[in-house]
VEXROBA-756709 format. One record per residue (C-alpha): y negated, x, z negated. Coordinates in steps of 0.25 Angstrom, whole numbers, padded with zeros to 4 digits, always signed. Example, Ala and Ser with C-alpha at 12.3 -4.5 7.8 and 13.67 -1.06 7.14 Angstrom:
% VEXROBA-756709
+0018+0049-0031 +0004+0055-0029 
//
This chain:
% VEXROBA-756709
+0000+0000+0000 -0010+0011-0003 -0008+0017+0011 -0013+0004+0017 -0026+0004+0009 -0038+0010+0015 -0049+0014+0006 -0064+0012+0010 -0069+0021+0000 -0076+0033+0006 -0072+0046+0000 -0084+0055-0002 -0076+0067-0006 -0071+0068+0008 -0083+0068+0017 -0078+0077+0028 -0067+0067+0033 -0076+0058+0041 -0065+0056+0051 -0055+0050+0042 -0066+0041+0036 -0069+0035+0049 -0054+0033+0052 -0053+0026+0039 -0065+0017+0041 -0064+0013+0056 -0052+0004+0055 -0057-0003+0044 -0071-0006+0050 -0065-0010+0063 -0055-0020+0056 -0067-0026+0049 -0076-0027+0061 -0064-0034+0069 -0063-0044+0058 -0078-0048+0059 -0075-0056+0072 -0076-0055+0087 -0080-0062+0100 -0071-0074+0106 -0076-0080+0119 -0089-0073+0118 -0092-0079+0104 -0091-0070+0091 -0081-0075+0081 -0082-0071+0067 -0069-0067+0059 -0064-0075+0047 -0068-0063+0037 -0081-0060+0043 -0088-0060+0029 -0078-0050+0023 -0079-0041+0036 -0094-0040+0035 -0093-0036+0020 -0082-0026+0023 -0091-0020+0034 -0103-0019+0024 -0093-0012+0014 -0089-0002+0025 -0103+0001+0029 -0107+0005+0015 -0096+0016+0016 -0106+0024+0025 -0115+0026+0013 -0107+0038+0009 -0104+0042+0023 -0113+0052+0031 -0106+0049+0044 -0108+0034+0043 -0094+0031+0047 -0094+0016+0045 -0107+0015+0053 -0101+0022+0065 -0089+0013+0065 -0097+0001+0064 -0105+0006+0077 -0092+0009+0084 -0086-0005+0081 -0100-0011+0086 -0099-0021+0074 -0114-0024+0074 -0115-0029+0088 -0101-0035+0090 -0099-0042+0076 -0111-0042+0067 -0122-0047+0076 -0112-0058+0082 -0109-0063+0067 -0124-0063+0064 -0127-0071+0077 -0116-0081+0074 -0121-0083+0059 -0136-0081+0058 -0138-0083+0073 -0133-0097+0072 -0141-0101+0060 -0131-0097+0049 -0142-0088+0043 -0137-0088+0029 -0123-0084+0033 -0117-0073+0025 -0111-0067+0037 -0124-0066+0044 -0130-0059+0032 -0119-0050+0031 -0120-0046+0045 -0135-0043+0043 -0132-0035+0031 -0122-0026+0039 -0131-0025+0051 -0142-0020+0042 -0134-0009+0036 -0129-0005+0050 -0143-0003+0056 -0149+0003+0043 -0158+0015+0048 -0152+0029+0047 -0161+0040+0041 -0157+0051+0050 -0164+0062+0042 -0158+0057+0029 -0144+0056+0035 -0145+0070+0041 -0150+0076+0028 -0138+0071+0020 -0128+0076+0030 -0119+0088+0026 -0120+0100+0035 -0105+0102+0035 -0099+0089+0033 -0108+0080+0042 -0110+0090+0053 -0105+0080+0064 -0113+0068+0059 -0120+0061+0070 -0130+0049+0068 -0133+0046+0083 -0122+0036+0083 -0128+0029+0071 -0142+0028+0077 -0136+0024+0090 -0129+0012+0083 -0141+0008+0077 -0148+0007+0090 -0136-0002+0096 -0137-0011+0083 -0152-0013+0085 -0149-0018+0100 -0138-0027+0095 -0146-0033+0084 -0157-0036+0094 -0148-0046+0102 -0154-0060+0103 -0152-0069+0090 -0149-0057+0080 -0164-0056+0075 -0165-0071+0075 -0152-0072+0066 -0158-0061+0057 -0171-0069+0056 -0163-0081+0052 -0155-0074+0041 -0168-0069+0034 -0175-0083+0035 -0167-0091+0024 -0170-0081+0012 -0185-0081+0016 -0186-0096+0016 -0180-0098+0003 -0190-0101-0009 -0192-0088-0017 -0186-0095-0030 -0173-0098-0022 -0171-0084-0016 -0160-0075-0020 -0158-0060-0020 -0149-0062-0007 -0160-0068+0000 -0169-0056-0001 -0157-0047+0003 -0155-0055+0016 -0170-0054+0020 -0170-0039+0017 -0157-0037+0025 -0163-0043+0038 -0176-0036+0036 -0168-0023+0034 -0161-0026+0047 -0174-0028+0055 -0179-0015+0049 -0166-0007+0054 -0168-0013+0068 -0183-0008+0068 -0179+0006+0063 -0169+0008+0074 -0176+0017+0085 -0174+0014+0100 -0170+0024+0110 -0182+0031+0117 -0185+0024+0131 -0178+0031+0142 -0178+0027+0157 -0165+0034+0160 -0157+0026+0150 -0148+0014+0154 -0152+0000+0152 -0143-0001+0140 -0149+0011+0134 -0163+0007+0137 -0161-0005+0128 -0160+0003+0116 -0175+0008+0119 -0181-0006+0117 -0174-0011+0105 -0186-0010+0097 -0193-0019+0107 -0182-0029+0106 -0183-0029+0090 -0198-0032+0090 -0196-0044+0100 -0184-0049+0092 -0192-0049+0079 -0203-0056+0085 -0194-0067+0092 -0187-0070+0079 -0200-0070+0071 -0195-0059+0062 -0209-0052+0064 -0215-0065+0058 -0206-0064+0046 -0211-0050+0044 -0225-0054+0044 -0222-0065+0034 -0215-0055+0024 -0226-0045+0026 -0237-0056+0023 -0229-0062+0011 -0240-0073+0009 -0232-0080-0001 -0228-0068-0009 -0214-0070-0007 -0205-0060-0015 -0195-0059-0004 -0205-0055+0006 -0211-0045-0003 -0198-0039-0006 -0196-0037+0010 -0210-0031+0013 -0205-0016+0013 -0194-0020+0023 -0205-0027+0032 -0214-0015+0031 -0203-0006+0036 -0200-0015+0048 -0215-0015+0051 -0215+0000+0050 -0203+0001+0060 -0209-0009+0070 -0223-0003+0070 -0220+0012+0070 -0214+0011+0084 -0228+0008+0091 -0242+0013+0088 -0252+0003+0083 -0262+0007+0094 -0252+0004+0105 -0249-0010+0098 -0263-0013+0096 -0268-0013+0111 -0265-0025+0121 -0250-0024+0124 -0251-0030+0137 -0260-0019+0142 -0252-0008+0136 -0242-0006+0148 -0254-0003+0157 -0260+0006+0147 -0247+0014+0146 -0245+0015+0161 -0259+0020+0162 -0257+0030+0151 -0244+0035+0157 -0251+0036+0171 -0262+0044+0164 -0252+0054+0158 -0244+0056+0171 -0257+0058+0178 -0261+0069+0168 -0248+0076+0169 -0249+0076+0184 -0263+0082+0183 -0258+0093+0173 -0247+0097+0183 -0256+0097+0195 -0266+0106+0188 -0255+0116+0185 -0246+0114+0197 -0244+0124+0208 -0247+0123+0223 -0236+0121+0233 -0237+0136+0237 -0237+0141+0222 -0222+0145+0222 -0224+0155+0233 -0239+0156+0234 -0242+0161+0220 -0237+0174+0215 -0244+0181+0203 -0239+0193+0196 -0243+0196+0182 -0241+0210+0176 -0241+0210+0161 -0248+0222+0154 -0251+0230+0167 -0258+0241+0160 -0248+0243+0149 -0245+0258+0146 -0230+0263+0145 -0227+0267+0131 -0225+0282+0129 -0211+0286+0124 -0205+0298+0117 -0193+0300+0125 -0192+0307+0139 -0189+0294+0146 -0201+0288+0140 -0210+0300+0143 -0206+0299+0158 -0209+0285+0158 -0222+0287+0152 -0226+0298+0162 -0233+0287+0170 -0239+0281+0158 -0252+0279+0165 -0246+0269+0174 -0243+0255+0170 -0230+0252+0164 -0220+0246+0174 -0210+0241+0164 -0205+0227+0161 -0218+0224+0153 -0227+0225+0165 -0218+0219+0175 -0226+0209+0183 -0223+0194+0182 -0224+0185+0194 -0229+0171+0193 -0228+0160+0204 -0236+0149+0197 -0250+0146+0204 -0255+0143+0190 -0254+0158+0186 -0267+0160+0195 -0276+0153+0186 -0268+0153+0173 -0264+0164+0163 -0251+0170+0167 -0246+0169+0153 -0247+0154+0153 -0239+0154+0166 -0228+0163+0160 -0227+0154+0148 -0223+0142+0157 -0210+0149+0160 -0207+0153+0145 -0197+0145+0137 -0205+0137+0126 -0200+0138+0112 -0194+0125+0107 -0204+0120+0096 -0201+0110+0086 -0205+0097+0091 -0216+0090+0083 -0213+0076+0077 -0221+0065+0083 -0221+0055+0072 -0211+0052+0061 -0216+0038+0057 -0218+0031+0071 -0209+0030+0083 -0212+0025+0097 -0204+0012+0100 -0204+0008+0115 -0208-0006+0113 -0210-0016+0125 -0223-0024+0127 -0217-0037+0120 -0213-0029+0108 -0227-0023+0107 -0233-0036+0108 -0224-0041+0097 -0228-0030+0088 -0243-0031+0091 -0243-0046+0087 -0235-0043+0075 -0244-0031+0070 -0256-0040+0072 -0251-0051+0064 -0246-0042+0053 -0260-0036+0052 -0267-0050+0051 -0257-0056+0042 -0249-0046+0034 -0256-0033+0033 -0263-0034+0019 -0252-0042+0011 -0241-0033+0017 -0248-0020+0013 -0252-0026-0001 -0238-0031-0004 -0232-0017+0000 -0242-0009-0008 -0240-0018-0020 -0225-0015-0020 -0228+0000-0018 -0237+0000-0030 -0227-0008-0038 -0216+0002-0034 -0206-0008-0030 -0192-0003-0028 -0192-0008-0013 -0203+0002-0009 -0197+0015-0004 -0204+0028+0000 -0203+0025+0015 -0210+0011+0013 -0223+0019+0010 -0222+0026+0023 -0220+0013+0030 -0231+0006+0024 -0241+0017+0027 -0236+0018+0042 -0236+0003+0044 -0250+0001+0037 -0256+0013+0046 -0250+0006+0059 -0256-0008+0056 -0269-0002+0052 -0270+0006+0065 -0265-0006+0073 -0276-0015+0066 -0287-0005+0068 -0284-0003+0083 -0284-0018+0085 -0297-0019+0077 -0304-0008+0086 -0300-0016+0099 -0304-0030+0093 -0316-0037+0098 -0325-0044+0088 -0327-0059+0091 -0338-0066+0084 -0338-0055+0073 -0324-0058+0070 -0312-0048+0070 -0297-0052+0071 -0294-0038+0065 -0303-0038+0053 -0301-0027+0042 -0297-0037+0031 -0283-0038+0038 -0280-0023+0033 -0288-0023+0021 -0276-0020+0012 -0277-0005+0017 -0291-0003+0011 -0286-0007-0003 -0287+0003-0014 -0272+0002-0017 -0267+0004-0003 -0276+0017-0001 -0272+0022-0014 -0257+0020-0010 -0259+0027+0003 -0266+0039-0003 -0255+0040-0014 -0244+0040-0004 -0251+0051+0005 -0253+0059-0008 -0238+0058-0011 -0234+0061+0003 -0242+0074+0003 -0237+0078-0011 -0222+0076-0008 -0214+0088-0005 -0211+0088+0006 -0223+0080+0011 -0220+0066+0017 -0226+0068+0030 -0223+0054+0036 -0229+0046+0024 -0241+0056+0025 -0242+0053+0040 -0242+0038+0037 -0252+0039+0026 -0261+0047+0035 -0261+0037+0046 -0263+0026+0036 -0275+0033+0030 -0281+0035+0044 -0280+0020+0047 -0286+0017+0034 -0298+0027+0037 -0300+0020+0050 -0300+0006+0044 -0310+0011+0034 -0319+0017+0045 -0318+0004+0053 -0322-0004+0040 -0335+0005+0039 -0338+0004+0054 -0351-0002+0058 -0344-0012+0066 -0341-0020+0054 -0352-0028+0048 -0345-0032+0035 -0352-0024+0024 -0340-0026+0014 -0331-0019+0024 -0341-0007+0025 -0342-0006+0010 -0327-0007+0009 -0325+0004+0019 -0336+0013+0012 -0329+0011-0002 -0315+0015+0005 -0321+0027+0011 -0327+0032-0002 -0314+0029-0010 -0306+0037+0001 -0316+0049+0000 -0316+0049-0015 -0301+0048-0016 -0300+0061-0008 -0285+0059-0004 -0288+0054+0010 -0297+0067+0012 -0286+0076+0007 -0275+0069+0015 -0283+0070+0028 -0285+0085+0025 -0271+0088+0021 -0264+0080+0032 -0271+0089+0042 -0269+0102+0035 -0254+0100+0032 -0249+0097+0046 -0239+0107+0051 -0233+0106+0065 -0218+0101+0064 -0219+0096+0050 -0227+0083+0052 -0227+0074+0065 -0238+0074+0075 -0241+0060+0071 -0244+0066+0057 -0254+0076+0064 -0261+0065+0072 -0262+0056+0059 -0268+0068+0051 -0278+0071+0062 -0282+0056+0063 -0284+0055+0048 -0293+0067+0047 -0301+0062+0059 -0303+0048+0053 -0306+0053+0039 -0316+0063+0044 -0323+0053+0053 -0324+0042+0042 -0329+0053+0032 -0340+0058+0042 -0345+0044+0044 -0344+0040+0030 -0352+0053+0026 -0363+0049+0036 -0364+0035+0030 -0364+0039+0015 -0373+0050+0011 -0370+0049-0004 -0360+0058-0011 -0346+0056-0011 -0335+0062-0020 -0320+0065-0018 -0311+0064-0030 -0302+0076-0032 -0289+0076-0038 -0289+0071-0052 -0286+0079-0065 -0279+0070-0076 -0281+0073-0090 -0274+0066-0102 -0285+0062-0112 -0281+0057-0125 -0291+0051-0135 -0291+0058-0148 -0278+0066-0153 -0269+0055-0151 -0261+0047-0162 -0256+0055-0174 -0243+0054-0181 -0250+0046-0192 -0255+0036-0182 -0242+0032-0177 -0240+0025-0163 -0253+0023-0157 -0257+0010-0150 -0256+0008-0135 -0271+0008-0134 -0271+0022-0141 -0261+0027-0132 -0268+0023-0120 -0281+0030-0125 -0273+0042-0128 -0266+0043-0115 -0279+0040-0107 -0280+0049-0095 -0293+0056-0090 -0294+0059-0075 -0304+0069-0070 -0308+0065-0056 -0315+0077-0050 -0324+0073-0038 -0330+0082-0027 -0341+0078-0018 -0336+0074-0004 -0344+0078+0008 -0339+0076+0023 -0343+0090+0027 -0335+0096+0016 -0323+0087+0019 -0324+0091+0034 -0325+0105+0030 -0312+0104+0023 -0305+0101+0036 -0309+0115+0041 -0295+0120+0038 -0286+0129+0045 -0274+0121+0043 -0281+0108+0048 -0286+0116+0060 -0271+0120+0063 -0267+0105+0063 -0279+0101+0072 -0275+0112+0082 -0261+0107+0082 -0266+0093+0084 -0275+0098+0096 -0263+0106+0102 -0257+0092+0106 -0269+0088+0114 -0260+0085+0126 -0252+0075+0118 -0265+0067+0114 -0264+0053+0120 -0277+0048+0115 -0291+0054+0115 -0292+0050+0100 -0282+0061+0096 -0290+0072+0103 -0303+0066+0097 -0297+0068+0083 -0293+0082+0085 -0306+0086+0091 -0314+0079+0080 -0307+0087+0069 -0308+0100+0076 -0323+0097+0078 -0325+0095+0063 -0318+0108+0060 -0325+0117+0071 -0339+0110+0071 -0342+0103+0059 -0334+0112+0049 -0338+0124+0057 -0324+0129+0056 -0321+0134+0070 -0315+0147+0065 -0302+0138+0062 -0300+0138+0077 -0301+0153+0080 -0286+0155+0082 -0278+0160+0094 -0269+0148+0093 -0281+0139+0093 -0288+0146+0105 -0275+0145+0113 -0275+0130+0110 -0289+0129+0114 -0286+0136+0127 -0275+0127+0130 -0284+0115+0129 -0295+0121+0137 -0284+0124+0148 -0280+0109+0148 -0294+0105+0148 -0293+0098+0161 -0281+0090+0157 -0287+0085+0144 -0292+0070+0144 -0306+0068+0148 -0310+0060+0135 -0320+0065+0125 -0311+0071+0115 -0305+0081+0125 -0319+0085+0129 -0323+0087+0114 -0311+0095+0112 -0315+0105+0124 -0329+0106+0118 -0323+0109+0104 -0314+0120+0109 -0325+0126+0117 -0334+0126+0105 -0322+0133+0096 -0320+0143+0107 -0335+0147+0108 -0335+0148+0093 -0323+0157+0093 -0328+0167+0103 -0341+0168+0097 -0334+0171+0083 -0326+0182+0091 -0339+0188+0096 -0344+0189+0081 -0331+0193+0075 -0321+0199+0085 -0311+0200+0074 -0309+0185+0076 -0300+0188+0087 -0290+0194+0077 -0292+0183+0067 -0289+0172+0078 -0274+0176+0077 -0273+0172+0063 -0276+0158+0056 -0290+0155+0052 -0286+0150+0038 -0292+0153+0024 -0306+0152+0028 -0305+0163+0039 -0311+0154+0049 -0324+0153+0042 -0329+0167+0045 -0327+0164+0060 -0333+0150+0059 -0347+0144+0059 -0344+0139+0045 -0354+0143+0034 -0351+0142+0019 -0361+0134+0010 -0373+0142+0006 -0372+0144-0010 -0381+0154-0016 -0377+0160-0029 -0366+0150-0031 -0376+0139-0033 -0369+0125-0031 -0381+0118-0024 -0394+0122-0019 -0407+0114-0019 -0404+0109-0005 -0390+0104-0009 -0395+0095-0020 -0405+0088-0011 -0394+0081-0003 -0384+0081-0014 -0382+0066-0019 -0373+0069-0030 -0376+0074-0045 -0382+0087-0049 -0384+0093-0063 -0392+0104-0069 -0383+0116-0072 -0379+0119-0086 -0388+0126-0097 -0401+0117-0096 -0407+0107-0106 -0410+0093-0102 -0425+0096-0100 -0422+0108-0091 -0413+0100-0083 -0424+0090-0081 -0433+0101-0077 -0422+0107-0067 -0421+0093-0061 -0436+0091-0059 -0437+0105-0053 -0425+0102-0043 -0432+0089-0038 -0445+0097-0036 -0438+0108-0029 -0432+0098-0020 -0446+0092-0017 -0443+0079-0025 -0455+0080-0035 -0458+0065-0032 -0444+0062-0038 -0448+0068-0051 -0461+0060-0051 -0452+0048-0048 -0444+0051-0060 -0456+0052-0069 -0461+0039-0064 -0448+0032-0068 -0448+0038-0082 -0463+0033-0084 -0459+0019-0079 -0447+0018-0088 -0455+0023-0100 -0466+0013-0098 -0456+0002-0096 -0449+0005-0109 -0461+0008-0117 -0466-0006-0113 -0454-0012-0118 -0455-0005-0131 -0469-0009-0133 -0466-0024-0130 -0454-0024-0139 -0459-0016-0151 -0474-0020-0151 -0472-0030-0162 -0466-0020-0171 -0477-0010-0168 -0488-0020-0171 -0482-0023-0185 -0481-0008-0189 -0493-0003-0182 -0499+0003-0195 -0486+0010-0198 -0484+0016-0184 -0499+0021-0181 -0495+0035-0186 -0481+0036-0179 -0480+0042-0166 -0476+0032-0155 -0464+0041-0151 -0457+0040-0164 -0456+0025-0162 -0444+0021-0154 -0442+0008-0147 -0435-0003-0155 -0421-0008-0152 -0426-0020-0146 -0435-0012-0136 -0423-0003-0132 -0415-0016-0129 -0425-0020-0119 -0424-0007-0111 -0416-0008-0098 -0411+0002-0088 -0422+0005-0079 -0418+0006-0064 -0426+0016-0057 -0433+0010-0045 -0433+0017-0031 -0447+0016-0025 -0442+0021-0012 -0430+0026-0004 -0433+0040-0008 -0431+0038-0023 -0419+0030-0020 -0412+0041-0012 -0416+0051-0022 -0411+0044-0034 -0398+0042-0026 -0396+0055-0019 -0405+0066-0025 -0397+0074-0035 -0409+0080-0042 -0415+0067-0045 -0402+0061-0050 -0401+0073-0059 -0415+0071-0065 -0411+0056-0067 -0398+0060-0074 -0406+0070-0083 -0416+0058-0087 -0403+0050-0090 -0405+0040-0079 -0393+0033-0075 -0387+0027-0062 -0384+0012-0061 -0372+0014-0050 -0366+0027-0047 -0360+0022-0034 -0372+0015-0028 -0378+0020-0015 -0392+0020-0021 -0392+0025-0036 -0400+0017-0046 -0405+0025-0057 -0408+0019-0071 -0416+0023-0083 -0407+0019-0095 -0412+0009-0105 -0407+0018-0116 -0418+0029-0113 -0431+0026-0122 -0445+0029-0117 -0447+0041-0126 -0435+0048-0120 -0440+0044-0106 -0454+0050-0109 -0448+0063-0114 -0440+0064-0101 -0452+0061-0093 -0460+0072-0100 -0449+0082-0097 -0449+0078-0082 -0464+0079-0082 -0464+0092-0089 -0455+0098-0079 -0463+0092-0067 -0475+0099-0072 -0469+0112-0077 -0456+0114-0069 -0444+0121-0076 -0443+0136-0075 -0430+0139-0068 -0431+0154-0068 -0433+0155-0053 -0421+0146-0050 -0422+0133-0041 -0419+0120-0048 -0408+0118-0038 -0400+0130-0043 -0399+0124-0057 -0392+0111-0052 -0378+0109-0048 -0369+0097-0043 -0363+0089-0053 -0348+0088-0051 -0343+0074-0052 -0331+0073-0062 -0327+0059-0066 -0318+0056-0077 -0309+0044-0075 -0301+0039-0086 -0288+0033-0082 -0282+0022-0091 -0270+0013-0090 -0277+0003-0082 -0278+0002-0067 -0288+0011-0060 -0301+0007-0053 -0301+0004-0039 -0314+0012-0037 -0306+0024-0032 -0293+0027-0024 -0286+0033-0036 -0272+0031-0040 -0268+0043-0047 -0261+0038-0060 -0247+0044-0060 -0236+0034-0061 -0227+0042-0071 -0239+0042-0081 -0241+0027-0080 -0226+0025-0082 -0226+0035-0094 -0237+0028-0101 -0231+0014-0099 -0218+0020-0105 -0226+0025-0117 -0233+0012-0119 -0220+0004-0119 -0215+0014-0129 -0227+0013-0137 -0226-0002-0138 -0212-0002-0142 -0215+0008-0153 -0227+0001-0158 -0220-0012-0161 -0213-0006-0172 -0225+0000-0179 -0235-0008-0187 -0249-0005-0190 -0251+0003-0202 -0265-0003-0205 -0258-0016-0211 -0253-0008-0223 -0267-0004-0229 -0273-0018-0229 -0285-0023-0223 -0293-0012-0216 -0306-0021-0214 -0307-0023-0229 -0305-0008-0231 -0316-0004-0221 -0326-0015-0227 -0324-0008-0241 -0327+0006-0235 -0339+0000-0229 -0345-0004-0242 -0341+0009-0248 -0349+0016-0237 -0361+0008-0239 -0361+0011-0254 -0360+0025-0251 -0372+0025-0242 -0381+0018-0252 -0377+0028-0262 -0381+0039-0252 -0394+0032-0249 -0398+0032-0264 -0395+0047-0265 -0401+0051-0252 -0388+0057-0247 -0379+0054-0235 -0365+0050-0239 -0361+0040-0228 -0349+0043-0219 -0353+0047-0205 -0348+0039-0193 -0342+0052-0187 -0332+0055-0198 -0333+0068-0206 -0334+0078-0195 -0347+0087-0196 -0358+0084-0187 -0364+0096-0181 -0378+0091-0178 -0392+0094-0184 -0395+0090-0198 -0406+0081-0194 -0397+0073-0184 -0385+0073-0194 -0393+0067-0205 -0401+0057-0197 -0388+0052-0190 -0381+0051-0203 -0393+0044-0210 -0395+0034-0199 -0381+0031-0194 -0373+0031-0207 -0383+0029-0218 -0390+0016-0221 -0402+0024-0227 -0411+0032-0218 -0413+0047-0221 -0427+0052-0224 -0432+0062-0214 -0435+0071-0226 -0421+0074-0228 -0421+0081-0214 -0431+0091-0218 -0424+0104-0219 -0436+0111-0227 -0438+0101-0238 -0424+0096-0239 -0416+0100-0251 -0404+0090-0249 -0391+0097-0250 -0384+0089-0240 -0395+0092-0230 -0394+0107-0233 -0379+0106-0231 -0380+0099-0218 -0390+0110-0213 -0381+0121-0218 -0369+0114-0209 -0377+0114-0196 -0370+0120-0185 -0376+0125-0172 -0364+0121-0164 -0365+0108-0156 -0361+0095-0162 -0347+0090-0159 -0344+0076-0155 -0341+0068-0168 -0327+0062-0169 -0325+0047-0169 -0325+0042-0183 -0310+0040-0187 -0305+0027-0191 -0301+0026-0206 -0286+0026-0208 -0279+0021-0221 -0268+0030-0225 -0257+0026-0235 -0255+0036-0246 -0250+0033-0260 -0259+0037-0271 -0257+0039-0286 -0263+0029-0295 -0278+0031-0296 -0290+0023-0299 -0299+0027-0288 -0298+0035-0275 -0310+0043-0269 -0314+0041-0254 -0323+0052-0249 -0333+0048-0239 -0342+0059-0236 -0352+0063-0225 -0352+0077-0218 -0365+0081-0226 -0357+0078-0239 -0345+0087-0235 -0355+0098-0231 -0362+0097-0245 -0348+0097-0252 -0345+0109-0245 -0357+0116-0251 -0353+0111-0265 -0363+0099-0265 -0359+0086-0271 -0362+0073-0264 -0366+0061-0272 -0359+0048-0269 -0349+0056-0261 -0337+0048-0266 -0335+0034-0270 -0324+0028-0278 -0317+0015-0276 -0304+0008-0279 -0291+0014-0274 -0285+0009-0261 -0271+0010-0256 -0276+0017-0243 -0284+0030-0242 -0295+0031-0232 -0294+0044-0223 -0305+0048-0214 -0301+0060-0207 -0306+0067-0194 -0292+0069-0188 -0288+0055-0188 -0289+0049-0174 
//
C-alpha cells in the first residue's frame, strides 16, 4: 500500500533533483486537469468534481512557493489549463449570470495566481549560482503573454465585472469579509493584466505574433466597454465614504500607474484625431534630416577611383641612435627621414578627406569599443496604443482630474500618514508618479485651453490638493528619505523630482499675470515663501544635478533633474524681482533637550503627567540665513554640475524638442555669464564637444535655442583663448578637471571686497533691509550716538529730525493726558507742591492707564520706505524701545509703547539732540565700521501638540513620540496606586492662613523697632545688589512700613544692620534670583515638648548674625504642630 501513495510534500533538502520533482508532479497535474471537463460537440462540459479539482490545482500551485524552478507553473503552461479549461468554466458560470457561483470565484482566484507578476530582478537575485544554473524564465514570461491574450476574449471581462458587482451593491452592514476578498481578487487580476508587457512592434512578425504587440490596446478597450473604468472612478472618488472602496484605493492606484505609464501625458493631451498626421510629419522630417546629413558627407560618383590621398605620419621624425653595430649602421643616415613602419604612408580614398581632418576619416574604420548602454527610463515604458485606446485613456484621464483627483489623493495621504498595513513601499513611488503624470496632463490641457467669458474648464481648484501643506511635507520627506537611504532609491527620487517640478510649474501658473484672482496670487506667494524658507527644494535641485553619474541613473532622471533646476531658478528669479524684502532660509535644526529645574527628586515620588511634559520639553534652535537669488545662483557654479550639464548637452542630436535645448543653454548661461564661471568649461574634453557641435552647426534645427547655443559656445571659446594669452600655463591646466575652485583664477569672477575682515560697509547697510546692531562694548547712549552718526554718514539727517519730532509729539500728548487727569490733585495740594520740582512728581496710575500705544504716522512715502527697509533707522527705533506691530507686514508699522512715561522719552530726546549737536567721537573710524548684521536665531519650543501650519516643517521623530507615549502610559499605571501625601497633614489652606497672620505680627514688631524682619519673596539667597536698592525694595515690597531716607545715608547711619549690608557688598553682577520655593510639610516624629521654634529671618539678619549681632524679634514661639515647615533652596 505504501508504494501506491504519492507524497505531494516538497523535500527542501533535495534541491538538486528538479527532474525527479517534475516526473512526480506532472502525472498528478494532468489527471486533475483532465477531471475538470472537456468539449463535447463544441460545448464545454464540466466534470462532476470540478470544485474539488479547482481546489487541488490551487494546492498544487502553492507548492511553487519553495521551488525556484516554478515546476508547477511550467506544467500548467504545457497543459494549457487556463485557455482550455479555466476560461470556459468562467464563461459557463459567471458569463451566463451565475456571478456568485463558487466555481467562477475559484477560477478567478486560480487565474489571478497564474498571472501574478514575476519580479525578475528579485528572482535572479535569489538563484543559486551552482544549483540553479540552468533556470530560464523566458518560458514563464511568454506564458503570461499568452494568458493575457486568452483573457481578452469576448465575454471574459464582462464576466469579471459581473463577479465584482454583487459584493459592492450590498449595504455596508450586510457585507462579510469574503465580499471584500472577492473584490480584491478581481482587482488584482486586472492589475496583473495591466502589468504584462506587450512585444515590441515588428513589421516582420507573422499575423499571430503581431497580435501580441497590441494586447494593451485590447485591454484598454475591454475595460472601457465593460464600464470597468467607471468602476475605478467610483472607487477613487468614494463620495459615500464606503469602507470597502477605501480598502481598495491602493489597488486602484497601482492600476492607474500601470495604465498611465505607457504613454506620455503631453501626447495624450493633444487632439488625438490630428496625431496620426503629426506623427507622419515628424517621421518625414526625421527622414529628410537623415538624408541631408548623408548627402552632406556623401562622396561623388567618381570618388572611388578619382580620389586618392596619401597621409604620411611623422614625416620629420628622426631615427633613434642605437648602441650596437647594426644600430650604428642604421643611424648613419640619421639626417634623412626614417622609412620604418611608423612613417609608412596611409592611403585614403574618401573624398571627405580633402576638407576634413585625416584623423576623423581614419576613425571611421576603427572598431568602436562596446560601451555600457544608458538606461532610458526605469519608471515608464512605451506602449503601442491605437487611436481608439488613446481616446479612451484621454477621456478617462480628463474625467479623473475633474471628479476624483482631490478626494483620491486625500484618502491615500490619510492612509499613509496613519501607517495603514495595506500601504507598501512601492505605493509611495506609484503615488508620486501618478500625481506627476496627472499634473503634467492638467497643465498641458490648461495651457491649450481658450478662455470663454472669463471661465475655464480646467480651473486650479481641480488639483488644489497638491498645494496642501500635508502633501508638500510628505513629498519632501519621501525625497529626503530616498537620498539618505543606502543605496539611494533613484527611482523614487526621480518620481519625487518630477512631481516637485510640476508643483513649481503649478505655483508659477498661479502667480502669473493672466490670473485676475488676488486670492490665488496671495496663495502662490505664500507657497513660494514657504518652499524657499524650508530649503529642501533648493537642496534637492542642487544635489540631484550634482550627484548624477552616467550609468547609475537613467537618462530620464537626468532630464528631470535639469528640468527641476531650470524651473526652480526661473521661479526664484521672477520672485526676486517682484519681492525686494529680505527672505530667510531655514538651516538644519539642532535639537536640545531642555528640562525645567533639576527634575523630580526621590522624596517627591512619581511626578504628575504635567510635570513630566514640562521636564521633557524640547527646545529646537532654528538657524536662518538670508536668501538672495544671486548667492543661490552662484551655488550652481560647481564643477560636478558642469559635468552633468555637458553630458546632457552631448546628447543634442537626440533632442526631440527645442525645450530640451533651451533648458541646457539656460543653465550653462547662468554659470558662464551670470555667475562669471566660464573657467569651469576650460577643459580639453569640453572643447572637443564644442568643436563637434560647431562642425554639426548646419545640421542643427533653425530654432532660437540652437542659435543661442552657438553664440554661447563662441563666447566661451573667446574667453578661453583670451585667458590663454594672459596665462599660457592654462594649456596644461586644461587637461585636468577644474575643481576645488581652480576655475576662479581663469574666470572673470571676482570675490567680494572685504576690507580688514569687516562684515559690512556703509554701502552694504544702505540697501540692506534686515536687522543690524552695534558691536559689543558700547553703552546705550554710545549706541544712540553711533546710530545717529550712521544716519548722518548716509546723508539721512532728515530721518534724525523726524525721530526728534516723533518724540516731541508723544511727550506733549502724554503730558497733556497727565495734566488733565492729575489737575484736581495738584489744585488740592498746590501749597505743598510749590517747592517740589516737577520732575519728581510721577503720573498717577489713572493717568498711566489712559496711555495708549502711539502708532508713528508716515507723512510721505520716503518715511514709510525708510521705516521698513532702512536698517540704520530701524536700529535707532529699537534703541529707543519702539516696537513693530506686525513683523511680516509689507510695510512695517512702528509703535511707541504706552509703558514709556514722558520723563523717559524726554531723556532719550535729550540724548538724541545732544549727539546731533555734538557727534560722538569715533576715534577716526566710520560709524558703519561699528555696525554688524544681526544673525537671526529663532527659538522654537516643541510641545506634544501638533505643530503650526506656518512652515513646511515636520521633523519630529516618530520613535521619540512612541517612547513618550509609552512613558505616559507607564506613568498613568503607576500613579493610580499612589495617593497624594498632602492629605496626611491636614488642611493646607488653614495652615497658610495662620502663617500669614504670623508674618503680619512680625512685620508690626519690626516697624516698631525700625528693623526689617520680614521674609523676602525670593527666599534666603543673597541679593548682590547695591545697599540702596536692596533696602528700598525690601521696604516697599515686603514691609507695610516705608523706610525713611535717612536710613540710607552712609555717613550718618550707625545702624548695625545697614553696616552689615554695606560690608557684604560684592562688585560681581547680581545673579538672577531663584523662584520662591513652595512650603512643604515633612512628617517627622518629635519628642514631647511644649513649643517649637520656627526661624523666619531675612538676608540682613543672617549677615548680622554672622557678625555676632542679635536681631530682635528674630524668632516667634507658637504651639507645636505635627508637621515641620521646611524652607530650603534645594527644594524644587
